[in-house]
C-alpha positions, 0 to 999 in steps of 0.5 A: 152538234148537240141540241144545246150547242145550236147557234142562235141565228135569229136577228138581234131585236130591232135590227130588220132583215128584208125579204127580196120582195121587201128589199125591192120595194125599198130600192124602188123608193130609194130610186124615186127619192134619189131622183128628186133629190138630184133634180134639185142639185143635191149631191151624195155623200156618206159618213162613217157609221161610227163617230166620236161621242163628243161629236154626237153629243154636240149642241146639247144632244145628250143622246138618250138613244145613242148606242155606245161602246164601239171600240175594238174587242181585243183578245187577252194577249193584246189587252194592253194595246191602245187605240193609236188616236189615244182614245180609251174607254168604251164611250169614246165612240158610238154609232150615229143616231141621225145624219145631221150632226155627222154631216156638220162634222163632215163639213168641218173636216172637208171645209176647204174641199167643198163649194158653198152653199153645199147641198148633199143627200145621204141614205145611210143607216142610223142606229138608236138604242131604244126599245124595239117594237112595232115600227120602231127599230134600232137600225134603220135607213134615213134619207136626208138632204141638207144645204149649208152656207157660210154666213147667210142662207136664203130662206128660199132653200127652206121653201124648196123643202116642201116642194121636194117632199111633195114631189117625192110623195106624189111620185110614190102615190101614197095618198093625200098628205099635208106638210105642216110648217112653223118657225121656232122663232115664233114659238120662242118669241111668243113664250117671251111675250107671255114672260116665260123665263129664258131658261124655261123656253127650250123645255116648253118647246119640247113639251109643245112638240108632244101635243099630238102624242100626249094630248092637251091635258098632259101638255098643260101638266108638263108646262105647269111642272116646268114652272109655267103658271096656269095663266101662261099655260092657257095663253100658250095652248090658245096660241098653238091651237090657232088654225085656218087657211095659210093666209088667215093664220098669217093675218092672225100672227101679224095681228098678234105681232102688233100687240107685242111691239117689243117681241122682235123674235116673234116678228122675225119668225112671222116674216120668215114664215111668210117668206117661206110660204110665198116661196113654196107657192112660187114653186108650184106646191098646191095649197092643199099640200101644206099648212101652218101648224103652230104646234110643230116644234121639232124637239131637237135643240139645234132647230132655230127657224123653219120646221116641218112635219108631214102627215098622211091624211087619214093615217095620222096615227103613223106620225110624221113621215118626213120632218126637218128644219133650219139650224143656225149654229150646229155646223158653225160650232165645230168651226167657230163661224156662222154656217146656217143650214136647212134639211129634211129627213125621211126615216125610210125603214120605219116608213116602209114598215108603217105603210105596208102594215096600213096597206098603203104600199105593197111589196114587189115580186121577189125578183126583177126577172121578167123572162126565164129561158127554160132548159129543154135539152143540155146540148142547146145551152149555147142557143139559150145563152145567145138568146138570153144575151139578146134579150138582156141587150134589149133591156129585158131582165132574164134568167137562164135555166142551166139545169134540165128539169121537167118543163112543168117544174120550170114553169112552176118555179118561174110562176112562184117568183112572179115571172111572167114569161117563159121562152121555150126552145127545143131542137125543132125551134132552134133549127127553125130559128123560132121559139115558143113564148108562154105567158104564165099569167094568161096561159097563152102560148105563141110562136115567135121568131128569135129575131122578133123575140125582144120586141114581142116581149117588150110589147107584151110587158107594157 
């Protein structure tokens, strides 16, 4: 093959590819997240990577980052063929950019097969057509939970979300973090109370959501660009900067509510927030793990009530490591009935990338193998296979070397992969039903009866 004909086998920009040590870390984190999700009664589902474009654009989600054009590419002799569903055009379908909107469509498709409230988790890949850069990907794994009800959904489901977030991140042991909680009704009600026009409120909420990234000056500029007066802008900035302990902030909000007797939306938001906070405490979440932050808005239009963002203390530049909120109309719009839901999402691929770079997490060894049974001579292969199975049945991960090589090279290969133990059995050991067990970390080598080998390795592994 000529040099100019070589195939470019590099990965497409923004599509990550893990080495074994990185993938093992991801699997470990997925296992923790799954265990916590299931302990709260969430059940797994999977939705297609491809959805109809009208589904993804539902509820005002114009999908600036949608990857379009997922249609079959037909050869020239079949160009006249049409999709059996009748869909034509390259924008009829697209890759899903999150899990929540496809989940809403999933419920609509399976309404009569599900029991409500329906609590599910997903750990699928999602796709976003954004500029690929450090920590930002076009394909990444999201770990989501949502619970949806028909008609009414208790606010205690909202309270469960911080408890779940806390348990996951404490188990991962990534350091101190805080879950920042707000309620969109509070923001909407406050904007109404300072006479912001109804058609300006969504844009104002989206602007407020950028406060941490853009800074106060930029937010003021954007609000005034939306037609908000400088007086209204000052009141909004002053309001969202209210801080203090959870109880102090609730007291301030109740006091403000008394000043706006007509602001029913504001009062409802404060009442809901207080109910959620009480539930979070009843679930045993320590006060240091959560706070009320009135600047948290979550820019997506479908959020209507409680919203969350989680920040790693001392690493705030990483941004939110888990976020979500409550929505009232997202699912129901597919069915024409009230179906409220609440959920959270962990962008796992992004999170791993950020935490590795910050030195908060470390990759695993490239292999889960704990023991190598080395090959001393070919005629002892039946012994090696029998010993390997004996160890596996005891719960030990084993690789059997099927090819005979110099012993030093077998040790070297095992050590390179981070494997701690090698089992050495020659003709004399096999005859005596014994083995030599070499610890590659310490260099120690001991003689162990084959019958005792599993327990001895398990003792040394712990």
